[in-house]
N, C-alpha and C positions, 0 to 999 in steps of 0.2 A: 917765078914772081908771084903767081896767083896763090901758090901754096904758102909762101912766106907772108903774103898779105892776110891769108886766112888765119895763120897762127897769131898774127898781131891782133886781128879782130877778136880772136878767142881770149887772148890775154886781157883785152880791154873789157870784155863782157863777162868774164867768169865771175867777178865779184857781184855785179849787178844781178846776174841770173843764177846765183849759186843754188837757189831752190830747185831750179830746173835740173842742174847737174846732179844735185844730191838725190832728187827723186829718181832719176835714171839709174844711178848707182844702187839705190835702195831697191828699186824694182828688179834689177838683175840679180841682186843678192837674194831676195826672197824667192824668186823664181828658181834659182839654183838650189837653195837650201831645201825646199820642199820636194824638189825632183831628185835629190841626192839621198833621200832617206833610205832607199832600198840598199845602198851600198853598205852603210853601217849596220843595217838590220840583219844583213847576211852574216855579220860577225857575232850576233847576239845568240845566247843560249836560251831558247824559249820553247814552250810546249808546242805540240802539233797544232792545237787550236789557235794559239796566239800567232803562230807562223802563218796560218791560213788567213787570219784577220789582217796581219801586216801586209800580206800580198794583196788582199782586197783593198786595203787603204792605199797602197801604192798605185793600183790601177785607178782608183777613184781620184787620187791627186793628179794623175796623168790626164784624166778626162777634165778635171777642173782647170788644168793648165791652159786648155783652149779658151775657157771663159776668161781666165786671168790675163792671157795674152791679148784678148780683145779689149779688155778694160785698160790695160797698160798702153796698148796701141792707140786707143782714143785719147789717152792722156798725153802721150808723146806728140801726136798730131796736133792736138789743141795747143800744147806749149810751143811747138815749132811755129805755128801760125802766129802766136803771140810775139815770138822773137822776130819773125819776118816783118810783122806790122810795125814794130818799133824801129826797124832799120830801113824803112822805105826811103827816108830822106837821104840816108847814106848811099843807097843804090842810085838815087837821082844824081848825086854828086859824081859817082862813077860814070854814069852815062854822059853827063855834061862834059867830063874830062875825056871822053872818047871811048870808053869801054863799051863793048857790045853786050847785049843781053845774054848771048850765049856764054860769054866769058864770066858774067855775073852768076849765071847758073852753074858753071864749073867751080866758081869760087864757093858758092853754097854747098856744092857737092863735096869739095874738099873739107869745108868746115864741118859738115854733117858727118862725114867719114871719120874725122878726127874725134868729134864729140862721141860718136858711137863706139869707136875703138877704145877711147879712154874710159867711157862709162862701162862698157862691157868688161874690160880688163880689171878695172877697179872693183866692179861689182862682183866678178868672179872670185877675185882674191879675197874679198870680204866674205863672200858666200862660203868659200872653202873653209875659212877659219871658223865662221859661225856654225857650219854644218857639223863640226865636231861637238860643239855644245848642244846642237839639236839632237845628236845621237844620244847624249846623256839624258835629254828630256824624253826621248823615245823609250830608252831603257827604263826610266823611272815610271812612266805611265804604264808600260807593258810589263813592269816588274821582271826585266830580263837580266841575265847574267852577262856582264860586260868584261869578263876575264880575258876575252880574246880581242878586246878593243885595240885598234891601231889607227894611226892617222892615215886617212885615205882620201884620194880625189876621185870623184866619179866622172869618168870620161863621157859616159852616156849623158849625164846631166849637163856637162859642159857643151857637148854637141847640140843637145836639145835647146838649151838656153841661147846659144849662138844662132841657131837656125831661126828661132822665133824672132829674135831681135833683128836679124838681117832682113827678114820679111817686113817687119815694122818700119825699119829705116829706109827700105826701098820705097815703100809707100810715101814716107815723109819726103824723100828726095824728089819723087815724081810730082807731088803736090807743090813743093817749093818751086820747082822748075816751072810749072804751069803758072804760078802766081807771078813770077818774074817775067816770063815771056809775054803774058797778057797785060802787064802793067803799062800805063802811059806815063810819059815823063812828067806831065803836069800833075797827075795823081800822086806820083811819088814825091814831088816837091812840096805839095801841100798836105801830105799824109799826117804830119805832126800837128797840123792845125785843125784836122778833122777830129771831132769828138764823137763818142757814141751818141746816137740820137736819143734824146730824152723827150718822149711824148708825154705831154701833160694830159692826165686822165681826169675825167669828170668825177668830182668827189662823190656825187650821188650814185654814179655808176659803180664806183669802187665799193661803196657801202653795200649795194645790191649784190655785187659779185662776191664780196667777202661773206655776206650772209648765206648766199647760195653755196659757197664752199663749205661753210660750217655745217649746213644742212646735209650736204653730201657726205662729209666725213662722219658726222654724227650718225647718219643712217648706216653707213658701213661699219662703224664701231659697234653699233647695236646688233647688227646682223651676225657679226663674227664672234660675239660674246654671248649676250643674253638670248639671242634668237638663233643660236647655232643649229638646233635641231631642224629648223626650217630650211637650212642650206642642204637640199637633197641632191642637187645635180652639180656637175662641173660648171654649168652656165651660171648657176647662182653664185658660186665662189668667184668665178671670173668677173661677174658684175661688180662684186665688192672690191676687187683689185682695181678695176677700171675707175670706180668711183673714188677710191683712195688716191690714185695717180692724178686724175683730173682735179679733184678737190685740192690736192697739194699744189698743183700748178696755179690754180685760181687764187689760193692764198698768197702766193708769191707775187702774182700779177697785181693784186689789189691792196695788199697790206700797206705798202709804202704810202700810196695816196690816201688810204683810209686813215692810218695812224697820224700822218703828217697833218692832215686837215683837222683831225680830232684834237691834236695837241695845240694847233693854232687857235682853237677856241679857248685855250687856257693861257692867257697872256702872262700870268705869273710863272708859268712853267716854260713856255716857248721862248720868252725873251730873257730868261735867266741865264747868265754866263754865256757859254758857247752853244747852248742847246739848239738854237735855230740853225746854226752852221752845221752842227753834227747831224741833226735830223735831215737836213737837206742833202748832205753829202751821202749819208747812208741810204736815204730814200732813192737817190738817183742810181746808186749802185744796185740796189735790189730791183729797181724798175728795168734796168738794162740787162739783168741776168736772171730773169724769171725761170727760163728753161733750165739753165745751169744749176740754179738753186734747187729746183725740183729734183733733178738727178742726184745732186749731192745729198739732199735730205733723205731720199729713198735709199741711197747707199748707206748712209749712217743708220737709218732705221733697220735695214737688213742686217747690218753689222751687229747692232745691239741685240736683235732677236736671235741671230745665229749663235753669237758667242755666249750670251747668257743661257740659252737653252742647252747648248753643248756642255757647258760647265755644270749646269744643274743636272743634266742627264747623267753625267759621270759621277757626281756626288750621290745622286739618288740610287744608281745601280750599286755603288760600293756600299751604300747604307743598307740596301736591301739584301745584300749577300748573306748576312747572318740569319736573316729571316727565311730566305728562300733555300738556303743550304746549310742547315744547322749541324748535320752530321757528315761523316766522310763519304758514306755510300748508302744508296737506297736501291732495292731491287724489287721487282714485282712481276708476276706472271698470271695467266688465266688458268685456274685449276679445272675449269670445265673441259679443257682439252689436254691437260698434262698434269705434272706433279707440282706440289708446292716448291717454293724456292729452295728451302734447305735440302730437300731430297734431291733436287736437280744438281745442286752443288756437290753433294756427297757422291752422286753417281758419276759426275764428270771428273772427280778427283781434285777438286779445288781445295786448297789448304784452309781448313776450318780455323786454324790458329791465327790466320791473318785478320780475322774480324772480331771485334769486341761488340757482341750483340747488344743492341739497345731496345729493340722492339721487334716482335714477330707475330703475325696474326693473319686471320682470314676475313674476307668480306663476303657478303651474301646479297642475293637479289630475290625479290618476290614480285610476282606479276601484279600485285595490288598496290605496289609503291612505285609510281611514276611521277615525273615532274608535273604531269597534268593532275594526278590525284592529290599531290601535295599542295598545289596552288589553288585547287578548287575552281570556283567561278571566275577568278581572275584569268586562269588559263583559257577558259571558254571565250572570254572577251578577247583575249589575245589572239586566239585562232581566227575569230571573226574578222579582226583587223588585218591579220597576216596569215592566210591559210597555209603558206609554205612552212610555217613553224610547227605544224601539227605532228609530223614524224618525230621531230626532236622532243616535243613535249610529251610524246607517248613513250619515250625511252624509260626503261627501269632504272632507278637510282640504286647505287651501292648502299648496303647497310653494314654498319660496323658496331660491334658490341661496345658497351660503355667502358668496360675495363681495358679492352684492347685500345680504344681511342685514348684513354688516359695514359696508358703506357707510352703511346706514340707522342702524346702531348708533352710528357716529361722529357722525352728525347729531343723533341723539336722546340721546346720552350713555350708551348701554348698553355693557356689556362685550362686545367682539368674541368670536367663537367660532373654534375651530380643529378641523377635522374630518379624520379619516383618509380613505383612499380609499373605504372602504365603511362609513362611519359616518353617523349622523344624530342630531339633537337635536330636542326638542319645546319650543316657546315658547308661553306663555299667561300672563295676569295676572288673569283673572276668577277670584275666589277658589274658587267651587265647582268650576270646571273644573280649576283647578290641583290641587285635592285628588283629583279623579277621575284625572287623568293620573299623579299621584304614586303612587297605588295601582296603577293599570293598568300602569305601566312596571316595577313589581316583578314583575308576572305575565308580561310579554312584553317582550322586548328586540330583536325583529327585525321588519322590514317589507320588502315587496317593491315596488320602484319601477322601472318600465320594464325588467322582467325582471332586475333586479339586487337581490340581498339585502343590506340594510343592517342594521348592528348599532348598538344604542344606545351613544353615546359617553359619556353621563353620565345617571344616573337623575334628577338635579335638573332640574326644569322651568325653562327660561329665563324670567326676569321681564321680558318685553318685549312689544312690539306693533308692528303695521305702520301703523295709522291712529291719529292723535291723537283723543282723545275726552274727554268730561266726567268720565268715571270709568273704571276698568279694565274693558275689554270684550273683550279678546282671548280667544277661546274655543278656540284651538288652531291653531298653524301648525307645520309640520315643516321643519326646516332640513336641506338635503341638499347633497352635494358638487356642485361646478360642472360636472363632466363627465357628469352624468346626461343621457342623450340625449332630451331633451324634443322633441316635435314641435309643430306649430301646433295640432293637436287638443288638446294638453295645456294650451295657454295659457288662463289664466283672468282675472287681474286686472292692471291697469296702475296703478302708484303713482308719485307725485311729491311730494317734500318740498323746501321752499325757504324762504328768508328774503326779505323785501322789500329791494330795493336802496335806498340812501340817498335817492335822488331821489323814490322812491315811498312811503317810509315816513312818511306823513302821515295826519292824522286823516281827511281827505276820502277818501283812497284806501282806508283801512281800512274806512270806512263803506260805500264802494262794494262792497268784497269781502264785508262782513258782512250788509248790509241788503237784498240781493236783486239789485243791479245786475249782478254777475258771473254769478249764476245765470241771469238773463234772457238774458245774452249766449251762454253755452255750452250752456244747456238751453232753447232756445226752445219756444214752445207746440207740442205735438204730439210731443215727444221722449218715448219710452217710459222708464219707470223703469229697466229693465234696461240701457238705453243711456245713462243720464244720467251726468254727471261730479259726483261728490260732493265737496263742499268743506268742510274743517274749518280754522278759523283760531284762532291763539292768542288774539287779541283777543276773539273771541266766547266762547271757553271761559273766559277771564278774567272777562268781563262776567257770564257765567252764574254762575260760582263766587262772585264778589263779591256779585251780586244775591241769589242764593238764601241764602247764609250770612248776609248782612246782614238779610234778611227774617226769618230764624229768630231772630237776635239781638234784633231789636226786639220781636217778639212775646214772646220769653222775658223781656225786661226789663219789658214792660208787665205781664204776669202776675206776674212775680216781685216787683216793687214792691208791687203791690196785695196779694198773698198775705201778704208779710211785714208790711206795715203793718196789715192786718186782724188777723192773729194777735197781733202785739205790742200793738196797741191794746186787744184784748179782755183780754189778760192784765193790762195796765196798769190798765184800769178795774176789773177784778176785785180786783186788789191794793189799789187805792185804796179800794174799797168795804169790803174786809175790814179795812183798817187803821183806818178810821173806827169800825167795830164793835169793834175791839180796843183802842181808846184806854185803856179802863179797866185792861186787863191791863198795859200799859206803865206806867200810873200806879202800879199796885201794885208793879211792879218798882222804880220810883223810890223809893217809900216803904220798900221793903225794903233800900235802900242801893245799888242798881245805878246807877252814874253814867251820864251822857249818852253817853260813848264806848262803854260796855258795851252800852247799849240800842241804839245805832246799829249796832254790830257784829252784834248779834242780829238786828236788822231786815235788815241786808245779807245775812246768811247765810240767813235765811228767804226773802227775795225771790230770792236766787241759786238756791235749791233749786226754787222755784216756777217761775221763768223757765227754769232750766236743764234740767229734766226733759223738756219737749217738744222742746227743741233737741237734747238728747243722744240721745233715741230717734230723732229725725229723722235725725241723722247716722248712726246705726247702720243705719237703713233705706237711707240713701243709699249706703252702702258696697256694697250689693248692687244697688240701683236703678241706680246709675251703670254698673255692668257690663252690665246689660240694655240701657241706652241706647247704650253703646259697641258692643254687638253689633248692635243695630238699625241704627245709623248707620255701621257698619263703621269705627269709629275705634279704633285699637289702639295709637296712639303715646302712651306713658305720660307723656312730657314735656309734651305738649299738654294731656292731662287734668290734670296737676299744675298747670300755669299757669292753666288755666281754674278749677280749684278755688280757687286763691288769690284770683282776681278775685271769684268767688262769695262766698268767706268775707268779703272786705272789704265787699262790699255788704250782706250779712246782718248782720255785726257793726255796721256803721254804722247801719242802720235799727233792728234788734232791740235792739242795745246802746243806741241813743239813747232808745228808749222806756223801757228799763230804767232808764237814768240819770234821766230826767225823773220817772218814777213814784217812784223812790227818794228823790229830793229832796222831792217832795210828801209822801211818807209820813214822812220825817224831820221835816218841819215840823209834821205832825199830832201826832206823839208828843211833840215838844218843847213844843207849846202845851198 
């Protein structure tokens, strides 16, 4: 009988609480989809580097699943408490009719089990279907070959998803049982008459608290952007985070009383149309959900920053690929301890016809050309402020002849240089080093090379490098005239840049170069590191760039989806709960002559304020948070940030707006009935 009654209860409530069921199904679906990626990735034809990145991504997603399960668990517990609170009068009727509390607890157990099984089953079915499309997305981002793609179900992901949700539902069942057992009949009977306590706040106090919140947030904004260099310790950073959280809470605590009393001073606005009713209802909702609003705002803020930064990083890395890896292969070695690159290749029997040579040259060193000598008095001041940097500043810089540099510039796509007889230039692309040289060259514009004094041709540091790398790593090279009389004692490095010839430009040969075959040939066991030939290839840099940015994107999507869904679902459930409590108010409006369109517009305005405040404050936080992310990730291209923000906005509007629309339709039906 209890099971039959529980099924009837579910049929009655499934329409009213459709958002709850939908959120459970969506949560299960997302959890499965992101934990099943490894199943299809095993079917993909990818390089060794990409495969390692995908494995790392899968481990990271598994770790993130713990965080996701905690967030979804909080959401499910919150929603379950909401449903229980709405049914307390029903439970009172059961007790009045003779049902024991233990039987009510078993009834709830049956209902929760049915809801859990239904949500888990439906979510898994939907997740299995969507995971096939997710595999296509993985293949697209990682540029994988999907020729072996087959429809597959991940048993491991199914078991993991089921285990996590069983644990969550056990917690829900225990909490529901405690609520029922501890409830008194009189409390259950009058539960529907009890409203959330709305404590009237002193308007003057609200103004002071709101001002204090603005000061806290402004101070934190300033420190994480304009005053970043002063954030020297973890405690400094933690303080800004605490100020942001506390400031956000104080905004939600004070804004309703502050704004409501401010608008009341404007009779032409406050008493126009339904404004007084809308502001009062929205204000009471915000007042009674300051903590929830704070959490939701921070979730949305985190989502905006995470998603926009992830998409921007992906676009930035893809855009940097042509600059960082303009040719197929680059090799270098130290000639102080061994042979030049070409001689080593010939000695090892490497196929010379595989390479279309673009540039080959030597670099040199002189004990008179160090970072310290190039920067002059600026370096001396730097050492006084930070003595630990003295060994680094005393290192000798590599010297490259003008014609060799221009050959390389032609291959790499840099601007060539033109030097006078006794002139020199400095090249670097590592951001910190570029800044140091920029200041140092203002203080000193001469160096001595092989007993010749050279004068700086241009204070601008040349944005270039000698060796391809995953990111800007050139910490200083000096370009000198061709006629500098270097000797063998000055020889330092041997460099070679080339493309693959058409015959050797194949997947198999690239794999041979990237995955260790070439290294075993030219650097057999026993070769010292100083004598080794170092290889950098465009394909490996590309694979690393695609793999690392793709991993970041998937982790960001996983967290972003869950954060937005959780925040929107909590707001929707809160709004649905409040509108049920406020039905009598809308009935009074109807009796006073307010038509259905007027009431619907009032409802829309009220819900827009309630949903909009967390999103608005999250957007304000994000304006400064994104700048911090850009600085941390060294992403400074505004066009890529702008495009990533558009993608992020579409995702958030789709999910957040979807919940707003569904809850609005539900609330309209409630006030219409």
